[in-house]
C-alpha positions in Angstrom: 0.1 -0.2 -0.3 1.4 3.5 -0.9 1.8 6.4 1.3 -1.2 8.4 0.2 -3.1 5.3 0.0 -2.3 4.3 4.2 -2.8 8.1 5.2 -6.3 7.6 3.6 -7.2 4.2 5.2 -6.2 6.1 8.7 -8.8 8.9 8.3 -11.1 6.4 7.4 -10.5 4.4 10.1 -10.4 7.0 12.7 -13.9 8.5 11.1 -15.4 5.4 11.2 -14.8 5.3 15.3 -15.9 8.6 15.4 -19.2 7.7 13.9 -19.4 4.3 15.5 -19.2 6.5 18.6 -22.1 9.1 17.7 -24.2 7.2 16.6 -24.6 3.9 19.1 -26.5 0.8 17.9 -28.4 0.8 20.9 -30.0 3.5 23.4 -27.4 3.3 26.7 -24.3 2.9 24.5 -21.2 4.8 25.7 -18.0 6.2 24.3 -15.9 3.2 24.2 -18.7 1.0 22.8 -16.4 0.2 19.7 -13.9 -1.8 22.0 -16.6 -4.3 23.0 -16.1 -6.7 19.6 -12.4 -5.9 19.6 -10.7 -6.7 23.3 -7.3 -5.4 22.2 -8.0 -1.8 20.7 -4.1 -1.3 20.6 -4.1 -2.9 17.6 -6.3 -0.7 16.0 -5.4 2.7 17.7 -1.7 2.5 16.8 -2.7 4.2 14.0 -4.1 7.4 16.1 -0.7 7.9 17.1 1.5 7.7 14.3 4.0 9.9 13.8 2.9 12.3 10.6 5.1 14.0 8.5 5.8 18.4 8.6 3.7 18.9 6.0 0.6 16.7 7.0 1.2 18.2 10.5 0.8 22.0 9.2 -2.3 21.0 6.9 -4.3 18.7 9.6 -7.1 20.7 11.2 -7.0 18.6 14.4 -2.8 19.2 15.1 -2.0 21.5 18.1 -1.0 24.7 16.8 2.7 24.6 19.4 3.1 20.9 20.1 4.9 20.2 22.9 6.8 16.9 23.4 5.2 15.9 27.0 8.9 16.4 29.6 8.3 13.0 31.5 12.0 13.2 32.6 11.1 16.3 34.5 8.0 15.8 35.5 8.3 12.4 37.2 11.3 12.6 39.5 9.3 16.2 40.5 5.9 14.3 41.3 8.0 11.3 43.2 9.7 13.7 45.0 6.3 15.5 46.3 4.6 12.1 46.9 7.5 11.1 49.3 8.1 14.7 51.0 4.1 15.3 51.5 3.3 11.8 52.1 0.5 11.6 49.9 -0.2 8.3 50.6 0.1 7.9 53.9 -2.7 5.5 55.0 -5.2 7.7 56.7 -7.3 6.5 60.2 -10.3 5.1 59.3 -13.2 7.2 59.7 -16.4 4.3 60.6 -18.3 7.3 58.3 -16.5 6.5 54.8 -16.2 3.0 53.5 -12.9 1.2 52.7 -10.8 -0.8 50.9 -7.6 -2.8 51.5 -6.0 -3.4 48.1 -2.7 -5.8 48.2 -0.4 -7.0 45.5 1.1 -10.6 46.0 4.2 -9.3 47.2 7.6 -9.7 44.9 10.7 -12.4 45.8 13.1 -9.3 45.6 15.6 -11.2 43.2 19.1 -10.6 42.1 18.0 -10.0 38.7 15.5 -6.9 39.3 11.8 -6.6 37.8 11.2 -7.3 33.9 8.4 -5.4 32.3 6.0 -8.3 32.9 6.1 -7.8 36.9 4.9 -4.0 36.9 1.5 -5.6 35.3 -0.5 -6.5 38.5 1.1 -3.4 40.5 -0.3 -0.9 37.9 -3.9 -2.7 38.1 -3.6 -2.6 41.6 -2.3 1.1 41.8 -5.0 2.3 39.4 -7.6 0.9 42.2 -6.1 2.3 44.6 -6.0 6.0 43.4 -9.4 5.4 41.8 -11.1 4.3 44.9 -9.1 7.5 46.8 -10.7 9.6 44.7 -14.1 8.0 45.1 -14.4 8.8 48.8 -12.5 5.8 50.3 -9.8 5.5 53.3 -7.3 2.6 51.2 -4.9 0.8 52.6 -2.3 -0.2 50.0 1.1 -1.6 51.2 4.2 -3.3 49.8 6.6 -5.4 51.2 9.0 -8.0 50.2 9.1 -12.0 50.5 12.5 -12.4 51.0 13.9 -15.6 52.5 14.1 -18.5 50.8 15.9 -21.1 48.9 17.2 -18.7 45.6 18.4 -16.4 48.4 20.6 -18.4 49.8 21.8 -20.3 46.6 22.5 -16.9 45.0 24.4 -15.7 48.0 26.4 -19.2 47.8 27.5 -18.5 44.0 28.6 -14.6 44.9 30.7 -15.8 48.2 28.0 -13.1 49.8 26.0 -13.5 53.3 22.0 -13.8 51.9 21.3 -10.9 54.5 23.4 -8.4 52.2 22.5 -9.6 48.8 18.4 -9.7 49.5 18.9 -6.1 51.1 20.7 -5.1 48.2 17.9 -6.5 46.1 15.2 -5.0 47.8 17.0 -1.8 47.3 16.8 -2.3 43.6 13.2 -3.1 44.0 12.1 -0.5 45.6 14.0 1.8 43.4 12.1 0.7 40.1 8.8 0.6 41.8 9.3 4.0 43.0 10.1 5.3 39.4 6.7 3.6 38.2 4.8 6.5 40.1 2.9 3.3 42.4 0.7 4.8 45.2 2.1 2.4 48.3 2.1 3.7 51.8 5.8 2.9 52.2 5.5 3.6 55.5 3.8 -0.1 56.1 7.0 -1.7 54.1 7.9 -5.1 55.3 10.3 -7.8 54.8 9.7 -11.1 55.9 13.3 -11.4 57.0 13.0 -8.5 59.2 13.8 -9.7 62.5 10.5 -8.5 64.1 8.2 -9.9 61.3 10.1 -13.0 62.1 9.2 -12.8 65.7 5.2 -13.0 65.0 6.0 -15.5 62.2 7.5 -17.8 64.9 4.8 -16.6 67.2 2.1 -18.1 65.6 3.5 -21.5 64.7 3.7 -21.6 68.2 0.0 -21.0 68.6 -0.2 -23.7 65.9 2.4 -25.9 68.1 -0.1 -25.4 71.4 -3.1 -26.1 69.5 -1.5 -29.6 68.2 -1.4 -28.5 64.5 2.6 -28.5 64.5 4.2 -31.7 65.6 6.9 -33.7 64.2 6.8 -36.9 62.3 8.7 -39.3 60.0 7.4 -38.4 56.4 9.6 -39.8 53.1 10.6 -36.8 51.5 12.6 -35.9 48.4 16.1 -35.3 49.8 18.9 -33.5 47.9 22.3 -34.0 49.3 23.7 -31.4 47.0 21.4 -28.7 47.7 20.8 -30.1 51.0 17.3 -29.6 51.4 13.8 -31.4 51.0 12.2 -30.8 47.6 8.3 -30.9 46.7 7.3 -33.2 44.2 7.3 -30.5 41.5 10.8 -29.6 42.2 11.9 -33.5 41.2 12.0 -34.5 37.9 13.0 -37.8 36.8 14.6 -38.5 39.7 16.6 -35.0 40.0 16.4 -31.8 41.0 14.5 -29.4 38.5 17.4 -26.9 40.3 20.8 -27.9 39.4 19.9 -31.9 38.2 21.3 -33.2 41.1 20.1 -36.7 42.5 17.7 -36.8 44.3 16.5 -39.6 46.9 13.5 -40.8 48.8 14.3 -41.3 52.6 12.1 -41.1 55.9 12.8 -38.0 57.6 12.3 -36.3 60.8 9.6 -33.4 59.7 7.4 -30.8 61.4 4.2 -31.4 59.6 1.5 -28.5 60.0 -2.3 -30.6 60.6 -4.1 -28.7 57.4 -6.3 -31.9 56.9 -7.9 -31.0 59.9 -9.1 -27.7 58.1 -10.1 -29.7 55.1 -13.9 -29.2 55.3 -13.5 -25.6 56.6 -10.9 -24.8 53.5 -13.4 -26.3 51.3 -16.7 -24.6 52.8 -14.8 -21.1 52.9 -14.4 -20.9 49.3 -18.3 -19.8 48.7 -19.3 -16.5 48.2 -15.5 -15.7 47.7 -15.2 -13.0 44.2 -12.8 -15.2 42.8 -11.3 -16.2 39.2 -13.6 -19.9 38.5 -10.4 -21.4 37.6 -8.7 -20.6 40.8 -11.7 -22.3 42.9 -11.6 -25.0 40.9 -8.0 -25.5 41.4 -8.3 -25.4 45.4 -11.1 -27.9 45.5 -9.2 -30.5 43.5 -5.9 -29.7 45.6 -8.6 -30.5 48.9 -9.8 -33.6 46.9 -13.0 -34.2 48.9 -13.9 -37.8 48.0 -17.4 -39.2 49.3 -17.2 -43.2 49.4 -16.4 -46.2 50.9 -14.1 -48.0 53.0 -12.8 -51.8 52.4 -11.1 -54.0 54.7 -9.4 -57.0 53.1 -8.3 -60.0 55.6 -4.4 -60.8 55.1 -4.3 -64.4 54.4 -2.3 -66.3 56.9 -2.6 -63.3 59.2 -4.4 -62.8 62.4 -4.3 -59.2 63.0 -3.2 -57.5 60.0 -5.5 -56.2 56.9 -5.2 -54.3 54.3 -7.7 -51.1 54.0 -8.2 -49.0 50.7 -10.9 -46.7 49.9 -12.8 -46.2 46.9 -15.7 -44.1 45.3 -16.9 -47.2 42.9 -17.8 -49.8 45.9 -20.3 -50.8 43.1 -17.3 -52.8 41.2 -16.4 -54.4 44.4 -16.6 -58.0 43.3 -15.0 -57.0 39.9 -11.8 -57.1 42.1 -8.5 -59.2 40.9 -5.9 -57.4 42.4 -4.6 -55.4 45.2 -1.6 -53.0 44.4 0.1 -51.6 47.2 2.7 -48.5 47.1 6.1 -49.4 47.5 6.2 -47.2 50.8 3.4 -49.2 52.6 4.2 -50.5 55.7 3.1 -53.7 55.0 5.0 -54.4 51.9 8.1 -56.3 53.7 5.7 -58.6 55.7 2.8 -59.8 52.7 5.8 -60.3 50.6 6.8 -64.1 50.7 10.3 -65.2 51.4 10.5 -66.2 47.3 9.4 -63.3 46.2 11.4 -60.6 48.6 14.4 -60.2 46.5 12.3 -59.0 43.4 10.5 -57.0 45.6 13.2 -55.4 47.4 14.8 -54.3 44.6 11.7 -53.0 42.6 11.2 -50.8 45.9 14.8 -49.6 45.7 14.1 -48.8 42.0 11.8 -46.4 43.0 12.6 -45.0 46.1 14.3 -42.0 44.2 11.6 -41.1 41.7 9.2 -38.4 43.0 4.9 -38.7 43.6 4.6 -36.3 40.6 7.4 -38.7 38.3 5.2 -41.9 39.5 2.1 -40.7 38.6 2.5 -39.4 35.3 4.6 -42.3 34.3 2.9 -43.9 30.9 4.5 -47.4 31.3 3.1 -49.1 34.4 5.7 -51.2 36.5 5.3 -53.0 39.4 6.2 -57.0 41.1 3.9 -59.8 42.8 4.5 -59.8 46.7 3.8 -63.8 46.2 1.1 -62.6 49.3 -3.2 -62.6 49.1 -5.7 -61.0 50.5 -9.3 -62.4 51.2 -12.3 -60.7 49.3 -14.3 -59.5 51.9 -17.6 -60.4 50.6 -16.9 -63.8 48.1 -14.0 -64.8 50.4 -11.9 -65.4 47.3 -7.8 -65.4 47.0 -6.8 -61.6 45.7 -3.2 -61.2 44.7 -1.2 -58.9 46.1 1.0 -56.6 43.8 3.3 -53.6 44.5 3.1 -50.9 42.2 4.6 -47.2 42.0 1.7 -45.9 40.3 0.1 -46.3 43.9 1.5 -43.2 46.6 2.1 -44.0 50.0 1.0 -40.4 50.5 -2.5 -40.6 48.7 -5.4 -42.0 50.5 -4.3 -45.5 52.3 -1.4 -46.3 50.1 -3.2 -49.2 48.8 -6.0 -50.2 46.2 -8.6 -52.2 45.1 -7.7 -53.1 41.4 -10.8 -53.5 39.0 -9.1 -53.0 35.7 -12.4 -53.9 33.8 -13.9 -50.3 35.2 -10.7 -48.2 35.7 -8.4 -47.1 33.0 -4.9 -47.4 35.3 -5.7 -50.9 36.5 -6.7 -51.5 33.1 -3.2 -50.8 31.9 -1.5 -52.6 35.0 -3.2 -55.5 34.3 -2.9 -55.8 30.4 0.8 -55.0 31.2 1.1 -58.1 33.5 -1.4 -60.7 32.4 -3.8 -60.2 35.5 -7.8 -61.4 35.3 -10.4 -58.8 34.1 -13.8 -59.6 35.5 -16.7 -57.0 34.3 -19.0 -56.5 36.6 -20.3 -53.4 35.4 -22.6 -52.8 31.7 -24.3 -49.8 30.0 -27.6 -48.8 30.6 -28.0 -48.8 27.0 -25.6 -50.4 23.9 -23.2 -53.2 24.0 -19.8 -53.3 26.4 -16.5 -52.6 24.8 -14.2 -55.3 26.2 -11.2 -53.5 24.6 -11.1 -50.7 27.0 -12.1 -49.8 30.4 -15.6 -49.6 31.0 -15.5 -46.2 33.8 -19.0 -44.7 33.3 -21.7 -45.4 35.4 -24.3 -48.4 34.2 -26.0 -51.5 35.4 -24.4 -54.1 37.8 -24.0 -57.7 36.3 -22.0 -60.9 37.5 -22.0 -59.4 41.5 -24.3 -61.9 42.8 -28.0 -61.7 43.3 -27.7 -59.1 45.7 -26.7 -56.5 43.9 -26.9 -57.6 39.8 -29.4 -55.3 37.9 -28.9 -52.4 40.1 -28.1 -49.1 38.6 -24.5 -48.0 39.7 -25.6 -45.2 42.4 -28.3 -48.0 44.1 -25.6 -50.3 44.3 -23.3 -48.2 45.7 -25.0 -48.1 48.7 -26.2 -51.6 48.8 -22.2 -52.7 48.7 -21.4 -49.8 51.3 -24.1 -51.0 53.6 -23.4 -55.0 53.2 -19.6 -54.3 54.0 -20.9 -52.1 57.3 -22.9 -55.2 58.5 -20.2 -57.4 58.2 -17.8 -54.9 60.0 -15.7 -55.1 56.9 -16.1 -51.8 55.9 -18.3 -48.5 55.4 -19.1 -45.0 54.2 -16.2 -42.4 54.3 -15.3 -39.0 53.3 -11.4 -38.8 52.4 -9.3 -35.8 51.0 -6.4 -35.6 48.7 -5.3 -32.7 51.1 -2.4 -34.1 52.6 -0.8 -32.2 56.1 2.0 -29.6 55.0 5.7 -30.9 55.4 7.5 -28.0 57.2 10.6 -28.1 57.6 13.2 -27.4 55.2 17.1 -28.4 56.0 18.6 -24.9 54.6 20.0 -22.0 56.3 17.6 -18.9 55.2 14.3 -19.3 56.5 13.2 -18.7 60.0 14.3 -20.9 63.0 11.4 -22.7 64.1 11.0 -21.6 67.7 11.1 -25.5 69.5 14.2 -26.9 71.4 15.2 -30.5 72.7 16.5 -31.8 76.3 20.0 -33.6 75.5 20.8 -36.7 77.3 24.0 -38.0 78.4 24.8 -42.0 79.1 24.2 -43.2 82.5 26.5 -41.7 85.2 27.6 -39.2 83.7 27.6 -35.6 85.0 25.9 -33.3 82.7 27.4 -30.1 84.1 30.8 -31.9 82.9 29.7 -32.4 79.9 29.8 -30.0 77.0 27.3 -31.7 73.5 29.3 -28.6 71.6 32.4 -31.0 71.4 32.2 -33.7 68.5 33.8 -36.4 71.1 30.8 -35.4 73.4 28.5 -38.7 73.5 24.8 -37.6 73.8 21.9 -37.7 72.5 19.2 -35.4 71.5 15.3 -35.9 72.8 13.4 -35.1 69.5 10.7 -36.8 71.3 10.2 -34.3 73.9 9.6 -30.7 71.9 9.9 -27.4 74.3 8.6 -24.3 73.1 10.7 -21.3 73.2 8.8 -18.9 75.6 7.0 -16.2 73.9 9.0 -13.7 75.9 12.4 -14.8 74.7 10.9 -14.6 70.7 12.4 -13.7 68.2 15.0 -17.0 67.8 17.4 -15.2 65.3 19.7 -17.1 63.2 23.6 -17.1 63.9 25.3 -15.7 61.8 27.5 -18.7 59.7 30.5 -17.8 57.5 30.0 -21.5 56.0 26.1 -21.9 55.8 26.6 -23.9 52.1 24.0 -27.7 52.5 25.7 -30.6 53.6 24.7 -34.1 53.2 23.2 -34.0 56.5 19.4 -34.0 56.5 19.9 -32.2 60.3 20.8 -29.1 58.2 23.4 -26.3 58.3 22.5 -25.0 61.5 23.2 -28.4 62.9 27.0 -27.2 62.2 26.3 -24.0 64.2 26.9 -25.8 67.3 27.3 -22.7 69.6 24.3 -21.5 68.5 22.3 -25.0 68.7 23.4 -26.3 72.3 22.5 -24.3 75.2 22.7 -24.4 79.2 19.3 -23.8 81.3 18.7 -24.3 84.6 21.7 -26.9 84.7 21.0 -28.9 81.8 21.6 -29.3 78.0 19.5 -28.2 75.3 19.4 -28.5 71.4 17.5 -26.0 69.4 15.7 -27.5 66.3 17.8 -27.1 63.4 15.3 -27.3 60.2 14.0 -23.9 59.2 10.7 -22.8 58.1 9.8 -23.0 54.3 9.2 -19.9 52.3 5.8 -20.1 52.3 5.9 -19.4 56.4 6.6 -15.7 55.6 3.7 -15.5 52.8 0.6 -17.1 54.8 -0.1 -13.6 57.2 2.1 -10.7 55.8 -1.5 -9.3 54.8 -2.2 -8.9 58.7 1.6 -7.5 59.4 0.7 -4.6 56.9 -2.0 -3.1 59.0 0.5 -1.9 61.6 4.1 -3.2 61.0 5.8 -1.3 63.3 3.6 -2.8 66.6 6.3 -4.2 68.7 2.8 -5.6 71.6 1.2 -8.0 68.5 1.4 -9.5 65.7 -1.5 -6.9 64.6 -4.2 -5.7 66.8 -8.0 -6.1 66.7 -8.6 -2.9 66.1 -6.9 -2.9 62.8 -8.3 -6.2 61.9 -11.8 -4.7 62.0 -11.2 -1.4 60.5 -9.2 -3.1 57.6 -9.7 -7.0 56.9 -10.5 -9.0 55.0 -8.4 -7.4 52.2 -10.7 -6.5 49.2 -8.7 -6.6 46.5 -5.9 -9.0 45.8 -4.2 -9.0 42.7 -1.6 -11.7 41.6 -0.2 -14.5 39.1 -2.1 -17.4 38.8 1.0 -19.9 39.6 0.3 -18.9 42.9 -3.4 -20.6 42.8 -3.2 -23.4 44.8 -0.3 -23.5 47.8 0.0 -20.1 48.7 -4.0 -19.4 49.0 -4.7 -22.5 50.5 -1.8 -22.2 52.8 -2.8 -18.6 53.6 -6.2 -19.5 54.3 -5.1 -22.2 56.7 -3.3 -20.1 58.6 -5.6 -17.5 58.8 -8.7 -19.8 59.7 -6.4 -20.8 62.8 -6.2 -16.9 63.7 -9.8 -16.8 63.6 -10.4 -19.8 65.7 -8.0 -18.6 68.2 -10.0 -15.0 68.0 -7.4 -13.2 66.9 -9.3 -11.8 63.8 -13.3 -11.7 63.3 -12.7 -12.5 59.6 -12.8 -16.3 58.5 -11.8 -15.4 55.0 -8.9 -13.5 54.4 -9.0 -12.3 50.0 -12.8 -11.2 49.7 -11.6 -10.8 45.7 -9.0 -12.0 43.3 -7.9 -11.2 40.4 -5.0 -12.8 38.4 -3.2 -10.6 35.5 -2.5 -12.6 32.5 1.5 -13.2 32.0 3.1 -10.9 29.7 5.3 -12.7 27.3 8.3 -11.9 25.4 7.9 -10.2 21.7 8.7 -13.8 20.5 5.7 -15.3 22.5 7.5 -17.3 24.7 7.9 -16.8 28.9 10.8 -14.0 29.7 13.4 -15.6 30.7 17.3 -14.8 30.7 18.2 -17.9 28.5 15.8 -17.0 25.9 17.1 -13.7 26.0 14.0 -12.4 25.6 13.8 -10.4 29.1 12.7 -6.4 28.9 14.4 -4.2 31.9 11.8 -1.7 32.8 14.7 0.8 33.5 15.1 1.1 29.5 11.2 2.0 29.3 11.0 4.4 31.8 14.6 6.2 30.5 13.2 6.2 26.9 9.8 6.7 27.5 8.8 7.1 30.9 6.8 5.8 34.2 3.3 6.4 32.9 3.9 5.5 29.2 5.1 1.8 30.4 1.6 2.1 33.0 -0.9 3.1 30.4 0.8 0.5 27.5 0.4 -2.5 29.7 -3.0 -1.6 31.0 -3.7 -0.9 27.1 -2.4 -4.4 25.5 -5.4 -6.3 26.2 -7.4 -7.3 28.9 -6.0 -7.7 32.4 -6.4 -11.5 32.7 -5.4 -12.4 29.1 -2.0 -13.2 27.9 0.1 -11.0 25.9 2.8 -10.3 24.3 5.5 -7.4 24.7 6.0 -5.3 22.0 8.5 -2.2 22.8 7.7 -0.3 19.7 4.2 0.2 20.3 4.8 1.8 24.1 5.5 4.7 21.4 2.0 5.6 20.8 1.1 5.4 24.2 3.7 7.9 24.8 2.0 10.0 21.8 -1.4 10.2 23.6 0.2 11.3 27.1 2.1 13.8 24.7 -1.6 14.8 23.2 -3.1 15.4 26.7 -0.7 17.3 28.4 -0.8 19.8 24.9 -4.7 19.6 25.5 -4.4 20.9 28.8 -1.7 23.3 28.0 -4.3 25.0 25.5 -6.9 25.0 27.8 -5.1 26.9 30.7 -4.1 29.6 28.1 -7.3 30.3 27.0 -9.7 29.7 29.8 -12.5 28.7 27.3 -15.7 28.0 29.5 -18.4 27.3 27.2 -18.6 23.9 25.4 -21.1 22.7 22.6 -23.3 19.8 23.0 -21.2 17.6 20.8 -18.2 18.1 23.4 -20.6 17.8 26.2 -22.0 14.6 25.3 -18.8 12.6 24.2 -17.8 13.8 27.8 -20.2 12.7 29.7 -20.4 9.3 27.6 -16.3 9.1 28.4 -16.5 9.7 32.4 -19.2 7.3 32.3 -17.3 4.7 30.3 -14.4 5.3 32.2 -16.2 5.4 35.7 -17.7 1.7 34.7 -14.6 0.2 32.9 -12.3 1.2 35.8 -15.2 -0.6 38.1 -15.0 -3.7 35.9 -11.1 -3.5 35.7 -10.9 -3.4 31.8 -8.6 -0.9 31.7 -7.7 -1.1 28.0 -11.3 0.1 27.3 -11.4 2.8 29.5 -8.2 4.1 28.2 -9.4 3.7 24.3 -12.1 5.9 25.4 -10.1 8.4 26.4 -8.0 8.5 23.4 -11.4 9.4 21.2 -12.3 12.0 23.7 -8.3 13.5 23.0 -8.5 13.4 19.9 -12.1 15.6 19.7 -10.5 17.9 22.4 -7.9 18.4 20.1 -9.3 18.7 17.1 -10.9 22.3 19.2 -7.8 23.9 19.1 -7.8 26.9 21.1 -11.7 26.3 21.8 -10.6 23.8 24.1 -13.2 24.1 27.1 -11.3 24.1 30.7 -13.7 22.0 32.3 -13.5 19.3 29.7 -9.4 19.1 30.1 -9.8 19.0 34.0 -12.2 16.2 33.6 -9.7 14.5 31.4 -7.0 15.0 33.6 -8.8 13.6 36.6 -9.5 10.2 34.5 -6.0 10.0 33.1 -4.5 10.4 36.8 -4.7 6.7 38.1 -3.1 5.4 34.9 -0.2 7.9 34.6 -0.3 9.4 37.8 2.5 11.9 37.1 1.4 13.1 33.8 -2.1 14.0 35.9 -0.7 15.8 38.6 1.1 17.6 36.0 -1.8 18.3 34.0 -3.8 19.4 37.4 -0.9 21.7 38.3 -1.1 23.7 34.9 -4.3 24.2 35.4 -3.7 26.5 38.5 -4.5 24.0 41.3 -1.8 24.1 43.9 -2.7 20.2 45.9 -2.3 17.2 44.6 -5.5 15.7 42.7 -4.5 12.2 44.6 -7.8 13.0 46.7 -9.7 15.1 44.8 -13.3 13.8 43.9 -13.9 12.1 41.2 -15.5 12.8 38.2 -19.7 12.6 37.7 -21.4 12.0 34.5 -25.2 13.1 33.8 -27.0 9.8 32.8 -29.2 12.1 30.3 -26.3 13.4 28.4 -25.1 9.6 28.1 -28.2 9.0 25.6 -28.1 9.5 22.3 -31.1 11.7 20.6 -30.6 9.5 17.7 -29.2 6.0 16.6 -28.4 4.3 13.5 -29.9 0.7 13.6 -29.9 -2.2 11.3 -32.9 -3.1 8.7 -33.5 -6.9 7.6 -35.7 -7.9 4.9 -36.9 -11.6 6.2 -33.7 -11.6 8.1 -31.2 -10.4 6.1 -29.4 -6.8 6.1 -30.7 -4.7 3.7 -29.5 -1.5 4.8 -29.4 1.4 7.8 -31.5 3.9 9.2 -31.0 6.9 11.3 -33.8 7.6 13.6 -34.8 9.1 17.2 -33.9 6.9 20.3 -37.6 6.7 21.0 -39.1 6.4 17.6 -42.2 4.1 17.8 -42.2 1.3 14.8 -44.2 3.5 12.7 -41.5 6.1 12.4 -39.3 3.0 11.9 -41.1 1.7 9.5 -41.4 5.0 6.9 -37.6 5.4 7.5 -36.8 2.5 6.3 -39.1 2.3 3.4 -37.0 5.0 2.1 -33.6 2.8 2.0 -33.9 1.8 -1.7 -32.3 -1.7 -1.1 -35.5 -2.2 1.6 -37.7 -1.0 -1.1 -36.5 -3.8 -3.8 -37.1 -6.0 -1.6 -40.7 -5.3 -0.5 -42.3 -3.6 -3.4 -45.1 -6.3 -4.9 -44.8 -8.2 -1.5 -47.4 -8.3 1.5 -45.4 -7.4 4.8 -46.6 -10.8 6.8 -44.8 -9.3 10.4 -42.6 -6.5 11.5 -39.6 -7.2 14.4 -38.9 -4.0 15.8 -36.7 -3.8 19.4 -36.3 0.2 19.7 -32.8 1.3 19.2 -31.5 -2.2 18.1 -33.2 -3.8 15.1 -36.0 -3.6 12.2 -36.8 -7.5 10.7 -39.5 -6.9 7.9 -41.1 -10.4 6.7 -42.2 -10.1 3.6 -43.9 -12.6 1.1 
């Protein structure tokens, strides 16, 4: 396309947009309606900001007389300094006569790399809402802090040869600088880090409340132990028997671990989801992780044993008569006792081979592996012998660690049976149609081959009948189970909160304890891990010791076991040893939203008054990758605090919003290895912080995944310059009059922007302001002062530096941060006329423009003046007219 054709196309596009806006298709349509079918208006609006030649600028009527480039490099530091010096965003003392909004970001982990352009998206969205709510008369709490403990920080310190405390502080300083340059309206007096010693104190205090309540206890847990990293890894961090970070060998070991009894809150965690304004996918993820199942517990007696049994749980009790084998997890405690001498070598070898595989690896594996134990259990109803196998597709950490295998009606069992040539017995058939025996039939149906007590019953009825039969025989009965497992809370690393527990130290009989020093390597002693003693609350916080060498070792007790001067201490003439495991990174993020209300409180974690004033969180913004574990753990801690009377709110986060990921320009996730990371410092330096904010809100719907395009930031920057020039023109000429067209457009825009901010549809709100700015620019020196003022207020949540500068240019001496939000007149948002389509026999034949309240007769009269409509109805009988005012006219003619 030639340059002249392109310019014509641009003009036509802009004209079309304005026409759509001024002649809407519905009676109540307002500015921005053009964005409804196109949720990515930036792709169409790029042309509105394209740089034009000097020749065209001089001949285009809408061009400003003396355009001035917006001096963001001077403006932005000026207002950042103003906000800081005047504490503009200091959290107000709650006024009970005013509504409140607690606006919270999932606080960042301060990595050494700093922010990339994807990070500010969620922070900008929450900041727009915080600024908007201040202007609508709300008391707003909008804090920020740092999730600063954790394995990545420790490993970074190891790699750089520095102390994690030093590297963490340096990283926080860089993150803070970057957030401030983007103009976020955080109350920096509320800033905290999970590594702050006063924060650690109250994290440990909450742990002690759980310990006293019986929710924190020790257990021997089979875990993924990585000697090279010196810590336990989650299942998701182990791939093919090796650590995801560093590719180090991982082995399954039973370790002494601290465990939080989150399973005791499974029902509460499930029920508490009702009434929360969360994304549907996140609610589903929480429900699936909790995994509530209603079914039947079944007990199989072990052949040859008088007291040992194998217990299974199933949601398909109706298939019990189809059991052809039972499978135990390799780590099941009965594996060794049920295995016959002939099979012991094969079973032991298999168990050893599977010990290094994570639960995730085992369940994801396509190939089914296993070995016969040589043992049998007895069917609880028929008494038949059922062979017992060991298979790693069964997990010891899930359910009972044993399954009754019904290969005819379970896909996983079917594959296992085929792999090892095991029997398949069909006991359910479809209600209609033939049974396909080439694959497992897993749908509900009708019982067969199940005995006269059950044959012919439909699935649900048969489930109840079998369950009742087992209950009568004392071989089982109804049961509710959960997929949720208790939370393994220990980490064998340095950079985490010390667990505030210690244990007595025993010495050999006859040895005087006062003559011994367990800090010496040659001192024989025993740590009594079975006698947990909580640190006195008055002695909190328990601080980490300084360690020159905090590298992980191969001792599962953790590197703190090497800090002997810290680990061992005397009290009342007796020796004690501190717990050397630390808390996981999750701990600090479980309750930070409560501490934000008063982070300098030395007397309590948070006050009841603050809880009443500010909780629950009204808007929580963060990535969907935290949808399951962080939210589940935080809700668990909160519900414990609720039970103990520390909060009056049963749930912490009322509304949750996930921002979509911003990808690199190549459409891939930003990462150093791909070389597609964009540093926000570069954008701020070249275009300004407001331009970055505006572009990220304009890219598309907040929740959508979007590719970054640096070249498109310039379009938003030109829009800022346009606003800046409009305001300067209005301030210079003080035009009070406003014509009807401008008045209506202004009120429609105010309505559109207000509604879009409320729904967090930021991209279409910005698009509406762009249309208004184009119109105001076309007025040249006649830009009404009021219109410039309203535009400034609407722009300010998105581009706060620009907003403040324009507000000052318009003669105001105070910040606009608390100025009342714009108000629109509903009557001025209604079009006098509407343009609507006309159909004949359901096919579009033209358009008419009529009064918005025109009746059918007026609409028909106008339609009959349209040539294409005339051609279709002339000489025909009009059988019916379908008329929806302001929307459609359909003429049925035969």
